[in-house]
SERO-4910 file (N, C-alpha, C, O; in steps of 0.05 Angstrom, whole numbers):
BEGIN
 pado doro    nc1    nc2    nc3   cac1   cac2   cac3    cc1    cc2    cc3    oc1    oc2    oc3
  Met    A  -1510   -173  -1284  -1504   -186  -1258  -1474   -193  -1257  -1463   -204  -1276
  Ser    A  -1461   -185  -1235  -1433   -190  -1233  -1426   -219  -1230  -1442   -235  -1219
  Arg    A  -1402   -226  -1238  -1392   -254  -1236  -1386   -260  -1206  -1378   -242  -1191
  Lys    A  -1390   -285  -1199  -1383   -293  -1172  -1357   -308  -1172  -1353   -328  -1186
  Ile    A  -1338   -298  -1156  -1311   -308  -1155  -1306   -322  -1129  -1314   -312  -1108
  Leu    A  -1293   -345  -1129  -1285   -359  -1105  -1254   -360  -1104  -1241   -370  -1122
  Ile    A  -1243   -349  -1083  -1214   -349  -1078  -1208   -372  -1059  -1218   -372  -1037
  Val    A  -1191   -391  -1068  -1182   -412  -1050  -1152   -408  -1045  -1136   -415  -1063
  Glu    A  -1145   -397  -1023  -1117   -390  -1017  -1114   -391   -986  -1129   -379   -971
  Asp    A  -1093   -405   -977  -1089   -408   -948  -1075   -385   -935  -1077   -382   -910
  Glu    A  -1061   -368   -950  -1048   -345   -939  -1068   -322   -936  -1078   -311   -956
  Asp    A  -1074   -316   -911  -1096   -297   -905  -1091   -270   -918  -1109   -258   -928
  Ser    A  -1066   -260   -917  -1060   -233   -927  -1064   -232   -957  -1075   -212   -968
  Ile    A  -1055   -253   -972  -1059   -254  -1001  -1089   -255  -1008  -1098   -241  -1025
  Arg    A  -1103   -273   -994  -1131   -277   -999  -1147   -251   -995  -1164   -244  -1012
  Lys    A  -1142   -238   -973  -1157   -213   -967  -1150   -191   -987  -1168   -176   -995
  Phe    A  -1125   -189   -995  -1116   -169  -1014  -1129   -173  -1041  -1138   -155  -1054
  Val    A  -1129   -199  -1050  -1142   -205  -1075  -1172   -199  -1074  -1183   -189  -1093
  Lys    A  -1184   -206  -1052  -1213   -202  -1049  -1220   -172  -1051  -1239   -164  -1065
  Ile    A  -1204   -155  -1038  -1209   -126  -1039  -1207   -116  -1068  -1224   -100  -1076
  Asn    A  -1187   -125  -1082  -1184   -115  -1110  -1206   -125  -1128  -1215   -111  -1146
  Leu    A  -1214   -150  -1125  -1236   -160  -1141  -1263   -147  -1135  -1279   -142  -1152
  Glu    A  -1267   -141  -1109  -1292   -127  -1101  -1292    -98  -1112  -1313    -88  -1119
  Arg    A  -1269    -86  -1114  -1267    -59  -1126  -1274    -60  -1155  -1285    -41  -1166
  Ala    A  -1269    -83  -1168  -1276    -87  -1196  -1305    -96  -1199  -1313   -104  -1221
  Glu    A  -1320    -96  -1177  -1349   -102  -1177  -1355   -131  -1181  -1376   -138  -1192
  Phe    A  -1337   -149  -1173  -1343   -178  -1172  -1354   -185  -1145  -1347   -173  -1125
  Gln    A  -1371   -205  -1144  -1379   -217  -1119  -1357   -237  -1111  -1349   -254  -1127
  Val    A  -1347   -236  -1086  -1324   -252  -1079  -1330   -269  -1054  -1340   -259  -1034
  Leu    A  -1324   -295  -1056  -1325   -313  -1034  -1297   -324  -1029  -1280   -322  -1047
  Glu    A  -1291   -334  -1005  -1264   -343  -1000  -1263   -368   -983  -1282   -374   -968
  Ala    A  -1242   -383   -987  -1237   -408   -971  -1207   -410   -967  -1191   -403   -984
  Asp    A  -1199   -421   -944  -1171   -424   -938  -1161   -453   -940  -1137   -458   -935
  Thr    A  -1178   -471   -948  -1170   -499   -954  -1184   -509   -979  -1205   -498   -987
  Gly    A  -1172   -529   -992  -1185   -541  -1015  -1212   -553  -1008  -1231   -551  -1024
  Glu    A  -1214   -566   -985  -1239   -578   -977  -1261   -558   -974  -1284   -562   -983
  Lys    A  -1255   -535   -962  -1275   -514   -959  -1282   -502   -986  -1306   -495   -991
  Gly    A  -1262   -500  -1003  -1268   -489  -1030  -1287   -507  -1045  -1306   -496  -1058
  Ile    A  -1283   -533  -1044  -1302   -551  -1058  -1330   -549  -1046  -1350   -549  -1060
  Glu    A  -1331   -548  -1019  -1357   -545  -1006  -1372   -520  -1015  -1396   -521  -1020
  Ile    A  -1358   -498  -1016  -1371   -473  -1024  -1379   -474  -1053  -1401   -466  -1060
  Ala    A  -1362   -485  -1070  -1368   -487  -1099  -1393   -504  -1104  -1408   -499  -1123
  Arg    A  -1397   -524  -1087  -1421   -541  -1090  -1446   -528  -1080  -1468   -536  -1088
  Lys    A  -1443   -508  -1064  -1467   -495  -1053  -1474   -469  -1068  -1497   -462  -1071
  Glu    A  -1453   -456  -1078  -1457   -430  -1092  -1454   -434  -1122  -1442   -453  -1132
  Asp    A  -1465   -415  -1136  -1464   -415  -1165  -1438   -399  -1173  -1440   -376  -1180
  Ile    A  -1415   -413  -1172  -1390   -400  -1176  -1384   -398  -1206  -1388   -417  -1221
  Asp    A  -1375   -374  -1214  -1367   -370  -1242  -1337   -375  -1247  -1330   -389  -1265
  Ile    A  -1321   -364  -1229  -1292   -366  -1233  -1279   -373  -1206  -1286   -363  -1185
  Leu    A  -1260   -391  -1208  -1245   -401  -1185  -1216   -390  -1187  -1202   -396  -1207
  Val    A  -1207   -376  -1167  -1178   -368  -1164  -1166   -387  -1144  -1173   -385  -1120
  Leu    A  -1148   -404  -1153  -1140   -428  -1138  -1110   -430  -1134  -1095   -431  -1154
  Asp    A  -1101   -430  -1109  -1073   -434  -1103  -1067   -464  -1105  -1083   -481  -1098
  Ile    A  -1042   -470  -1113  -1034   -499  -1114  -1028   -509  -1087  -1038   -531  -1079
  Met    A  -1012   -495  -1071  -1003   -504  -1045  -1023   -498  -1024  -1026   -475  -1015
  Leu    A  -1038   -518  -1016  -1059   -515   -996  -1057   -536   -975  -1047   -558   -980
  Pro    A  -1065   -530   -950  -1066   -551   -930  -1087   -572   -937  -1108   -565   -948
  Gly    A  -1083   -597   -932  -1102   -618   -940  -1098   -624   -969  -1075   -626   -979
  Ile    A  -1119   -626   -984  -1117   -632  -1013  -1106   -607  -1027  -1113   -585  -1020
  Asp    A  -1089   -612  -1047  -1077   -589  -1060  -1094   -578  -1083  -1115   -589  -1089
  Gly    A  -1084   -557  -1095  -1100   -544  -1116  -1104   -561  -1141  -1125   -558  -1154
  Phe    A  -1085   -579  -1147  -1089   -596  -1170  -1114   -614  -1166  -1130   -618  -1184
  Glu    A  -1116   -625  -1141  -1138   -643  -1136  -1165   -628  -1135  -1185   -638  -1145
  Val    A  -1164   -604  -1124  -1188   -587  -1124  -1197   -581  -1153  -1220   -583  -1160
  Cys    A  -1177   -574  -1170  -1183   -568  -1198  -1195   -593  -1212  -1215   -590  -1226
  Lys    A  -1183   -616  -1207  -1193   -641  -1220  -1222   -646  -1212  -1239   -652  -1229
  Ile    A  -1228   -644  -1186  -1255   -650  -1176  -1275   -631  -1187  -1296   -639  -1197
  Leu    A  -1269   -605  -1185  -1289   -585  -1194  -1291   -583  -1224  -1313   -577  -1235
  Arg    A  -1269   -588  -1239  -1271   -588  -1268  -1289   -611  -1277  -1304   -607  -1297
  Glu    A  -1288   -634  -1264  -1305   -656  -1272  -1334   -651  -1265  -1352   -658  -1280
  Glu    A  -1339   -638  -1242  -1367   -632  -1234  -1378   -608  -1248  -1402   -607  -1253
  Tyr    A  -1362   -588  -1253  -1371   -563  -1265  -1353   -556  -1289  -1336   -538  -1286
  Pro    A  -1356   -569  -1312  -1338   -565  -1334  -1337   -536  -1345  -1317   -529  -1358
  Lys    A  -1357   -521  -1340  -1358   -494  -1351  -1348   -472  -1332  -1349   -448  -1339
  Ile    A  -1340   -480  -1308  -1329   -460  -1290  -1302   -450  -1300  -1286   -466  -1311
  Gly    A  -1296   -425  -1295  -1270   -414  -1302  -1250   -418  -1280  -1257   -415  -1256
  Ile    A  -1226   -426  -1286  -1206   -432  -1265  -1180   -418  -1271  -1168   -422  -1293
  Ile    A  -1170   -401  -1252  -1144   -389  -1254  -1127   -400  -1231  -1135   -398  -1208
  Met    A  -1105   -412  -1237  -1088   -424  -1217  -1065   -406  -1209  -1052   -394  -1227
  Leu    A  -1059   -405  -1183  -1036   -389  -1173  -1013   -408  -1169  -1015   -428  -1153
  Thr    A   -990   -403  -1182   -967   -421  -1180   -943   -407  -1168   -942   -383  -1167
  Ala    A   -925   -424  -1157   -901   -413  -1145   -882   -401  -1167   -884   -409  -1190
  Lys    A   -865   -382  -1159   -848   -369  -1178   -829   -389  -1192   -816   -406  -1180
  Ser    A   -829   -387  -1219   -811   -403  -1236   -816   -433  -1236   -800   -449  -1246
  Gln    A   -839   -442  -1224   -845   -470  -1225   -861   -477  -1250   -885   -480  -1249
  Asp    A   -846   -480  -1272   -859   -485  -1298   -876   -511  -1298   -896   -512  -1311
  Ile    A   -866   -531  -1283   -880   -556  -1283   -907   -553  -1270   -926   -566  -1278
  Asp    A   -910   -535  -1250   -936   -530  -1238   -955   -517  -1258   -979   -524  -1259
  Lys    A   -944   -499  -1275   -962   -486  -1295   -972   -507  -1315   -996   -508  -1321
  Ile    A   -954   -524  -1324   -962   -545  -1344   -982   -564  -1331  -1002   -572  -1344
  Met    A   -976   -573  -1307   -994   -592  -1293  -1021   -580  -1289  -1042   -593  -1293
  Gly    A  -1021   -554  -1281  -1047   -541  -1277  -1063   -540  -1303  -1087   -544  -1302
  Leu    A  -1050   -534  -1325  -1064   -533  -1350  -1074   -560  -1358  -1096   -563  -1369
  Glu    A  -1058   -581  -1353  -1067   -608  -1359  -1091   -616  -1343  -1108   -631  -1352
  Tyr    A  -1093   -606  -1318  -1116   -612  -1301  -1141   -596  -1310  -1163   -602  -1300
  Gly    A  -1137   -576  -1327  -1161   -562  -1337  -1163   -533  -1330  -1185   -522  -1332
  Thr    A  -1142   -521  -1320  -1144   -492  -1314  -1145   -476  -1340  -1135   -485  -1361
  Asp    A  -1157   -452  -1339  -1159   -435  -1362  -1135   -416  -1363  -1128   -406  -1385
  Asp    A  -1124   -410  -1340  -1103   -390  -1339  -1086   -395  -1314  -1094   -411  -1297
  Tyr    A  -1064   -381  -1311  -1048   -383  -1287  -1035   -356  -1281  -1031   -340  -1299
  Met    A  -1028   -352  -1256  -1013   -329  -1247   -990   -339  -1230   -993   -357  -1214
  Thr    A   -967   -326  -1234   -943   -334  -1218   -939   -315  -1195   -939   -291  -1198
  Lys    A   -936   -327  -1171   -931   -311  -1147   -901   -302  -1147   -884   -317  -1156
  Pro    A   -896   -278  -1137   -915   -257  -1129   -926   -244  -1154   -913   -241  -1174
  Phe    A   -951   -235  -1152   -964   -223  -1176   -976   -196  -1168   -980   -190  -1145
  Asn    A   -980   -180  -1189   -993   -154  -1186  -1023   -159  -1185  -1034   -170  -1204
  Pro    A  -1037   -150  -1164  -1066   -155  -1162  -1081   -142  -1185  -1103   -153  -1193
  Thr    A  -1071   -120  -1196  -1085   -108  -1219  -1084   -127  -1243  -1104   -129  -1257
  Glu    A  -1062   -141  -1247  -1060   -160  -1268  -1079   -183  -1264  -1092   -193  -1283
  Leu    A  -1082   -192  -1239  -1101   -214  -1234  -1129   -205  -1240  -1144   -221  -1252
  Val    A  -1136   -181  -1233  -1163   -171  -1240  -1167   -171  -1270  -1188   -178  -1280
  Leu    A  -1146   -162  -1285  -1148   -163  -1314  -1152   -191  -1325  -1168   -195  -1344
  Arg    A  -1138   -210  -1313  -1141   -238  -1321  -1169   -248  -1316  -1181   -262  -1332
  Val    A  -1180   -241  -1292  -1207   -250  -1285  -1227   -237  -1305  -1246   -251  -1313
  Lys    A  -1223   -212  -1311  -1241   -198  -1330  -1240   -212  -1358  -1260   -215  -1371
  Ser    A  -1216   -218  -1366  -1212   -232  -1392  -1226   -258  -1393  -1240   -265  -1412
  Leu    A  -1223   -274  -1371  -1237   -300  -1370  -1267   -296  -1369  -1282   -312  -1381
  Ala    A  -1276   -276  -1354  -1305   -271  -1353  -1316   -264  -1380  -1339   -272  -1386
  Arg    A  -1301   -249  -1396  -1310   -243  -1423  -1313   -268  -1440  -1332   -271  -1456
  Arg    A  -1294   -287  -1437  -1296   -312  -1451  -1321   -328  -1443  -1331   -344  -1459
  Met    A  -1330   -324  -1419  -1352   -340  -1409  -1379   -326  -1413  -1400   -338  -1408
  Asp    A  -1378   -301  -1423  -1403   -285  -1425  -1421   -297  -1446  -1413   -300  -1469
  Ile    A  -1446   -303  -1439  -1465   -315  -1458  -1476   -294  -1478  -1487   -301  -1498
  Arg    A  -1472   -268  -1472  -1481   -248  -1490  -1461   -244  -1512  -1438   -235  -1506
  Asp    A  -1468   -250  -1536  -1449   -248  -1558  -1460   -227  -1578  -1479   -233  -1593
  Gly    A  -1448   -204  -1578  -1459   -182  -1594  -1447   -180  -1621  -1451   -160  -1635
  Glu    A  -1432   -200  -1630  -1418   -198  -1656  -1438   -198  -1679  -1434   -183  -1699
  Asp    A  -1458   -214  -1677  -1478   -216  -1699  -1503   -228  -1688  -1505   -234  -1665
  Asp    A  -1523   -231  -1706  -1549   -242  -1698  -1550   -272  -1698  -1570   -284  -1689
  Glu    A  -1530   -285  -1710  -1530   -314  -1712  -1518   -326  -1687  -1494   -324  -1682
  Ser    A  -1535   -339  -1671  -1524   -351  -1646  -1515   -380  -1650  -1502   -391  -1633
  Ile    A  -1522   -392  -1673  -1514   -419  -1679  -1494   -421  -1701  -1497   -409  -1723
  Leu    A  -1472   -435  -1696  -1452   -441  -1717  -1451   -470  -1722  -1453   -487  -1703
  Glu    A  -1449   -478  -1747  -1448   -506  -1754  -1426   -511  -1774  -1421   -496  -1792
  Phe    A  -1412   -533  -1769  -1390   -541  -1787  -1387   -571  -1785  -1380   -582  -1765
  Gly    A  -1394   -585  -1807  -1392   -615  -1807  -1409   -626  -1785  -1433   -620  -1783
  Pro    A  -1398   -643  -1768  -1413   -655  -1746  -1416   -637  -1722  -1428   -645  -1702
  Phe    A  -1405   -612  -1723  -1404   -595  -1700  -1426   -573  -1701  -1433   -563  -1722
  Arg    A  -1436   -566  -1678  -1454   -544  -1675  -1447   -529  -1649  -1444   -541  -1628
  Ile    A  -1445   -503  -1652  -1439   -486  -1629  -1463   -467  -1624  -1472   -454  -1643
  Asp    A  -1473   -467  -1600  -1493   -447  -1592  -1479   -426  -1576  -1471   -430  -1553
  Lys    A  -1475   -403  -1589  -1459   -382  -1576  -1474   -369  -1552  -1461   -359  -1534
  Tyr    A  -1500   -370  -1553  -1516   -358  -1531  -1514   -375  -1506  -1509   -364  -1484
  Ser    A  -1518   -401  -1508  -1518   -418  -1485  -1490   -429  -1479  -1485   -442  -1459
  Arg    A  -1471   -423  -1497  -1443   -432  -1494  -1442   -463  -1494  -1428   -475  -1477
  Gln    A  -1456   -475  -1512  -1457   -504  -1514  -1443   -513  -1540  -1446   -499  -1561
  Phe    A  -1429   -535  -1539  -1415   -546  -1562  -1424   -575  -1566  -1423   -591  -1548
  Phe    A  -1432   -581  -1591  -1443   -608  -1597  -1427   -621  -1619  -1419   -607  -1638
  Lys    A  -1424   -647  -1617  -1413   -663  -1639  -1433   -685  -1645  -1438   -701  -1627
  Asn    A  -1443   -687  -1669  -1463   -707  -1677  -1487   -706  -1657  -1497   -727  -1650
  Gly    A  -1494   -682  -1649  -1517   -679  -1631  -1512   -684  -1602  -1530   -681  -1586
  Val    A  -1488   -692  -1595  -1481   -698  -1567  -1465   -675  -1556  -1445   -666  -1568
  Glu    A  -1473   -664  -1533  -1459   -641  -1521  -1432   -650  -1510  -1429   -671  -1497
  Met    A  -1411   -635  -1517  -1384   -640  -1507  -1378   -620  -1484  -1385   -596  -1487
  Asp    A  -1367   -629  -1463  -1360   -612  -1440  -1334   -598  -1445  -1312   -609  -1440
  Leu    A  -1335   -573  -1455  -1311   -557  -1459  -1308   -536  -1438  -1328   -525  -1428
  Thr    A  -1283   -530  -1430  -1278   -508  -1412  -1284   -482  -1426  -1286   -482  -1451
  Pro    A  -1286   -460  -1412  -1291   -434  -1425  -1270   -428  -1446  -1276   -417  -1467
  Thr    A  -1244   -434  -1440  -1223   -428  -1459  -1224   -447  -1483  -1221   -438  -1506
  Glu    A  -1229   -472  -1479  -1232   -491  -1501  -1255   -483  -1519  -1253   -484  -1544
  Phe    A  -1277   -475  -1507  -1300   -466  -1523  -1293   -442  -1540  -1300   -440  -1564
  Ser    A  -1278   -422  -1529  -1271   -398  -1543  -1252   -405  -1567  -1255   -393  -1588
  Ile    A  -1234   -424  -1562  -1216   -432  -1584  -1232   -446  -1606  -1228   -440  -1630
  Ala    A  -1249   -464  -1599  -1265   -478  -1619  -1282   -459  -1635  -1285   -461  -1659
  Lys    A  -1294   -439  -1621  -1310   -419  -1634  -1293   -403  -1654  -1302   -397  -1676
  Leu    A  -1270   -395  -1646  -1252   -379  -1663  -1245   -395  -1688  -1246   -384  -1710
  Phe    A  -1239   -421  -1685  -1232   -437  -1708  -1255   -441  -1727  -1253   -437  -1751
  Ile    A  -1279   -448  -1716  -1302   -454  -1733  -1312   -429  -1747  -1323   -430  -1769
  Glu    A  -1308   -406  -1735  -1315   -380  -1748  -1295   -373  -1771  -1301   -356  -1788
  Asn    A  -1272   -386  -1770  -1251   -379  -1790  -1239   -405  -1802  -1215   -409  -1799
  Pro    A  -1255   -422  -1815  -1244   -447  -1825  -1223   -442  -1846  -1226   -425  -1864
  Gly    A  -1201   -457  -1844  -1180   -455  -1864  -1159   -433  -1857  -1137   -433  -1869
  Lys    A  -1165   -416  -1838  -1146   -394  -1832  -1125   -405  -1812  -1132   -417  -1792
  Ala    A  -1100   -400  -1819  -1078   -408  -1801  -1073   -386  -1780  -1068   -362  -1787
  Phe    A  -1074   -394  -1755  -1070   -375  -1733  -1043   -380  -1720  -1036   -403  -1714
  Glu    A  -1027   -359  -1717  -1002   -362  -1702  -1009   -365  -1672  -1030   -357  -1663
  Arg    A   -991   -378  -1658   -996   -382  -1629  -1000   -356  -1615  -1019   -353  -1599
  Asp    A   -984   -336  -1621   -986   -310  -1608  -1013   -296  -1615  -1024   -282  -1599
  Glu    A  -1023   -301  -1639  -1048   -290  -1648  -1071   -303  -1632  -1089   -289  -1623
  Ile    A  -1070   -329  -1628  -1090   -343  -1612  -1088   -333  -1583  -1109   -328  -1570
  Leu    A  -1064   -329  -1573  -1060   -319  -1546  -1073   -292  -1542  -1087   -287  -1522
  Asn    A  -1069   -274  -1561  -1080   -247  -1559  -1110   -248  -1562  -1124   -233  -1547
  Leu    A  -1121   -264  -1580  -1150   -264  -1585  -1165   -278  -1563  -1188   -270  -1557
  Ile    A  -1153   -298  -1550  -1168   -313  -1530  -1161   -304  -1502  -1179   -299  -1485
  Trp    A  -1135   -301  -1496  -1127   -292  -1468  -1126   -262  -1465  -1128   -252  -1443
  Gly    A  -1123   -248  -1487  -1122   -219  -1486  -1094   -208  -1490  -1074   -222  -1484
  Tyr    A  -1092   -184  -1499  -1066   -172  -1505  -1050   -166  -1480  -1026   -161  -1481
  Asp    A  -1064   -165  -1457  -1050   -160  -1432  -1040   -185  -1418  -1029   -183  -1396
  Phe    A  -1043   -208  -1431  -1033   -233  -1420  -1003   -234  -1421   -991   -229  -1442
  Val    A   -991   -240  -1398   -962   -242  -1396   -956   -271  -1388   -958   -278  -1364
  Gly    A   -949   -287  -1407   -944   -315  -1401   -933   -330  -1426   -928   -318  -1447
  Asp    A   -930   -356  -1422   -918   -373  -1443   -939   -381  -1463   -961   -388  -1456
  Ser    A   -931   -381  -1489   -949   -391  -1510   -955   -420  -1508   -972   -431  -1523
  Lys    A   -941   -435  -1490   -947   -463  -1486   -975   -467  -1477   -987   -489  -1480
  Ile    A   -987   -447  -1464  -1014   -449  -1455  -1033   -454  -1479  -1053   -467  -1476
  Val    A  -1026   -444  -1503  -1042   -449  -1527  -1039   -479  -1534  -1060   -492  -1540
  Asp    A  -1015   -489  -1535  -1011   -517  -1543  -1025   -536  -1524  -1037   -556  -1534
  Val    A  -1024   -531  -1498  -1038   -549  -1479  -1068   -549  -1483  -1081   -570  -1483
  Asn    A  -1079   -525  -1488  -1108   -523  -1492  -1116   -536  -1519  -1137   -548  -1521
  Ile    A  -1099   -534  -1539  -1105   -547  -1565  -1105   -577  -1560  -1122   -592  -1571
  Arg    A  -1085   -587  -1545  -1084   -616  -1540  -1108   -626  -1525  -1119   -647  -1531
  Arg    A  -1117   -610  -1505  -1141   -618  -1490  -1166   -618  -1508  -1182   -636  -1507
  Leu    A  -1168   -597  -1526  -1191   -595  -1544  -1191   -618  -1564  -1212   -630  -1569
  Arg    A  -1168   -625  -1574  -1166   -648  -1593  -1175   -674  -1579  -1189   -690  -1591
  Ala    A  -1167   -677  -1554  -1174   -702  -1540  -1204   -705  -1537  -1214   -727  -1534
  Lys    A  -1218   -683  -1537  -1247   -683  -1534  -1262   -686  -1560  -1283   -699  -1561
  Ile    A  -1252   -674  -1581  -1269   -673  -1606  -1259   -690  -1629  -1274   -696  -1647
  Glu    A  -1233   -699  -1628  -1222   -715  -1649  -1227   -745  -1644  -1226   -753  -1621
  Glu    A  -1232   -760  -1665  -1234   -789  -1662  -1207   -801  -1653  -1206   -818  -1636
  Asp    A  -1186   -791  -1666  -1158   -799  -1659  -1142   -774  -1656  -1132   -763  -1676
  Pro    A  -1138   -765  -1631  -1123   -739  -1627  -1095   -739  -1639  -1084   -718  -1645
  Ser    A  -1083   -763  -1642  -1056   -765  -1653  -1056   -760  -1684  -1036   -755  -1696
  Lys    A  -1080   -764  -1696  -1084   -759  -1724  -1108   -741  -1728  -1129   -749  -1738
  Pro    A  -1105   -715  -1720  -1129   -697  -1720  -1140   -693  -1748  -1126   -688  -1767
  Glu    A  -1167   -694  -1749  -1181   -688  -1774  -1190   -659  -1776  -1194   -649  -1798
  Tyr    A  -1192   -646  -1754  -1203   -619  -1754  -1183   -597  -1747  -1181   -578  -1761
  Ile    A  -1169   -600  -1725  -1149   -580  -1716  -1122   -588  -1726  -1109   -606  -1715
  Glu    A  -1113   -575  -1747  -1088   -582  -1760  -1065   -565  -1748  -1069   -542  -1741
  Thr    A  -1042   -577  -1745  -1018   -562  -1738  -1005   -550  -1763  -1001   -564  -1782
  Val    A  -1000   -525  -1762   -985   -511  -1783   -957   -508  -1773   -951   -490  -1757
  Trp    A   -939   -525  -1782   -912   -527  -1771   -897   -501  -1772   -897   -488  -1793
  Gly    A   -886   -493  -1750   -871   -468  -1748   -888   -444  -1744   -877   -421  -1743
  Leu    A   -914   -447  -1744   -933   -424  -1742   -953   -428  -1719   -952   -413  -1700
  Gly    A   -971   -447  -1722   -992   -450  -1702  -1012   -471  -1711  -1005   -494  -1715
  Tyr    A  -1037   -463  -1713  -1059   -482  -1719  -1080   -471  -1737  -1082   -446  -1740
  Arg    A  -1095   -489  -1750  -1118   -480  -1765  -1140   -502  -1764  -1134   -525  -1759
  Trp    A  -1164   -493  -1769  -1187   -511  -1771  -1189   -520  -1800  -1192   -503  -1818
  Lys    A  -1187   -545  -1805  -1187   -555  -1832  -1213   -549  -1846  -1234   -556  -1837
  Asn    A  -1211   -536  -1869  -1234   -529  -1885  -1245   -554  -1898  -1231   -573  -1904
  Gln    A  -1272   -554  -1904  -1284   -576  -1917  -1276   -576  -1947  -1275   -554  -1959
  Asp    A  -1271   -599  -1958  -1265   -601  -1986  -1289   -596  -2003  -1288   -596  -2028
***
């Protein structure tokens, strides 16, 4: 069954062009020209991925992201940002987006980004027959895409879940930022590796007792990160 995509973009020409390209890629596509309409549609429909512009009439994309991320933590979100507005990219990531695209963008690249995010969200995991991963107080159900700490489910975004899964499957392995970028976002991702750091910070805030003194996700200075192996 194809993923259902919601485009929230006030520029009619951009929205229609994106819709055409996503439908050619066999996605189901809904659209809204304001943040308020986008929220209304998301609450009525079973949306998988949100393609969200920042600059919208009424409430902006940041507020839409905040509201829907709180209500639907497992929804995938790709934010559309203005050219060279790095602060918008960082703010979007802090609000919980999984990815971003800078305008003007190639629609083919956006389709690739949506496909990459859809793969991260796919409950079908054909790597092996073991659907449950356990490490210390953590348990990952790869089939249902659920993450637990001490038996309590943690609300992780699709990207946070994929990073946690990568680490727990490879305890003690040091990953370079670019390696994480390629494995999680895909080799076709064209963007700043800061997206890795922001997602690590968000993940630490959810799973660490004291994110400033992480017990599980260690920083490997000058390289990247690793999941601390058990002694």
